[in-house]
C-alpha positions in Angstrom: -12.2 -7.4 -34.8 -10.1 -9.7 -32.8 -6.9 -7.7 -33.4 -8.6 -4.5 -32.3 -9.8 -6.2 -29.1 -6.3 -7.4 -28.3 -4.7 -4.1 -29.2 -7.2 -2.2 -27.0 -6.4 -4.4 -23.9 -2.6 -4.3 -24.7 -2.7 -0.5 -24.8 -4.9 -0.4 -21.7 -2.5 -2.4 -19.6 0.6 -0.6 -21.0 -1.1 2.7 -20.0 -1.9 1.4 -16.5 1.7 0.4 -16.1 3.0 3.8 -17.3 0.7 5.5 -14.8 1.8 3.3 -11.9 5.4 4.0 -12.8 4.7 7.7 -12.8 3.5 7.5 -9.2 7.0 6.6 -7.9 7.0 8.9 -4.9 6.3 7.5 -1.4 3.0 9.4 -1.4 2.1 7.9 -4.7 2.8 4.4 -3.5 0.8 5.0 -0.3 -2.1 6.4 -2.4 -2.1 3.3 -4.6 -2.1 1.1 -1.6 -5.0 3.0 0.0 -7.0 2.9 -3.2 -6.4 -0.8 -3.7 -7.5 -1.4 -0.1 -10.7 0.6 -0.6 -11.9 -1.4 -3.6 -10.3 -4.8 -3.4 -7.8 -5.3 -0.6 -10.4 -5.6 2.2 -12.1 -8.5 0.4 -8.7 -10.2 0.1 -8.2 -9.8 3.9 -11.7 -11.2 4.5 -10.9 -14.2 2.3 -7.7 -14.9 4.1 -9.3 -14.6 7.5 -12.1 -16.9 6.4 -9.6 -19.5 5.2 -7.5 -19.4 8.3 -10.4 -19.3 10.8 -12.8 -21.5 8.9 -15.4 -18.7 9.1 -17.8 -19.1 6.2 -19.2 -15.6 6.4 -15.7 -14.0 5.9 -14.9 -16.5 3.2 -18.2 -15.9 1.4 -18.1 -12.1 1.5 -14.4 -12.0 0.5 -15.0 -14.4 -2.4 -18.1 -12.6 -3.7 -16.4 -9.2 -3.8 -13.2 -10.6 -5.4 -15.2 -12.5 -8.0 -17.3 -9.4 -8.7 -14.3 -7.2 -9.4 -12.6 -9.9 -11.5 -15.7 -10.2 -13.6 -15.8 -9.0 -17.2 -16.7 -5.3 -17.6 -15.9 -4.2 -14.1 -13.8 -1.1 -13.9 -11.7 -1.9 -10.9 -8.3 -0.9 -12.4 -9.5 2.6 -13.6 -11.3 3.2 -10.3 -8.2 2.3 -8.4 -6.0 4.6 -10.6 -8.4 7.5 -10.4 -8.9 7.1 -6.7 -5.1 6.9 -6.2 -4.7 10.2 -8.2 -7.3 11.9 -6.0 -5.7 10.7 -2.8 -2.2 11.6 -4.0 -3.1 15.1 -5.1 -5.8 16.3 -2.7 -5.3 14.3 0.5 -1.6 13.7 0.6 -0.9 17.0 -1.2 1.7 15.6 -3.6 1.8 17.7 -6.8 4.7 15.8 -8.4 2.6 13.6 -10.6 1.5 15.6 -13.7 0.4 12.8 -15.9 -2.8 13.0 -17.9 -4.6 9.7 -18.5 -6.4 11.0 -21.6 -3.1 12.3 -23.1 -1.4 9.0 -22.3 -4.2 7.0 -24.0 -4.0 9.2 -27.2 -0.2 8.8 -27.2 -0.4 5.0 -27.0 -3.0 4.8 -29.8 -0.8 7.0 -32.0 2.1 4.7 -31.6 0.1 1.9 -33.4 1.5 -0.9 -31.2 1.1 -4.2 -33.0 -0.2 -7.2 -31.0 
């Protein structure tokens, strides 16, 4: 049970890294940045503003959102990746990335990567 859990998360993060590497065009990087800012980046900015200014409201909101997304079972990484794909393909009109997340997951599980 423990080895399957470790293998799942290892494969998951390898897949995420492969997907991020496939988005190596400038439009891909811009879409990753925009997607990160939509889900998590604005909370980081709120947190930093709260720390610098001593404003408890900004600090509280930024902390709450960051802790929520860092919590167990929250799908922040897949949401960021999928949103980045959508932004890259349909808003920035970049058709260079032809990776399939489902196919990449099957490929990683077939490799039988040992923990």
